[in-house]
N, C-alpha and C positions, 0 to 999 in steps of 0.2 A: 551914500553916506562918510563918503569923508566931507565932504560939505559938510554936512550935520556937528562933525566932532571938528569943526573949525582947516581941515587939513584938506580941501579940496583943489587946492594951490598948488599940492608936492606932487608931484610927478613921482617924486621917490617914494612914499607911503601907497599911493594909486597903484604904481607897477607893481611895489609889495604885493598888496592884497589884494591883487587879481591874481600873482600868481599860489598863494593862499588857496584864493578859493577852487584853482585849476586841480591844483592839488587834493584836496576838501574832496572836490569831486571826479575825477577824473583816474585817483589814483592813494596809492595811499604815500604821504609825506614818510621821508624820515624821523623818526621817531627814537626819543633815547630814553634812560631812566629819572635824566637830570630833577624835570620838576618833580614824577615823584618822591624820589632824591631829596628835596630842600622843602617841600610844603606837605607831607605825606596823603598827595592826592595824586592819582596820572592827569593828564591833561587832558582835554577838555573840545570837542571840536570846533570848529568856527559856528555852526548851528547850537550846539550846546551853550556856544560862551554868549552867544546872541539872544538866546531863549530867556538868559539868565538876567539878565542887561538887559530887555525889554525897551522898556522906558529912558534908558540912554538913548535910543534909538528912536524913539516917538517925538513927533514936534506937540 
């Protein structure tokens, strides 16, 4: 995914993504209500984001 986004050379991004995925798969990430206050919608999971934006992740 990092390569498709043009960020394959960014170790920082790949480490961040690995931690986000780990939180999503193995526990509940720390959440607050800031996203909902700003956008009026609650945050989405990583899986929901990928499903919603699937075309951006396919060649």
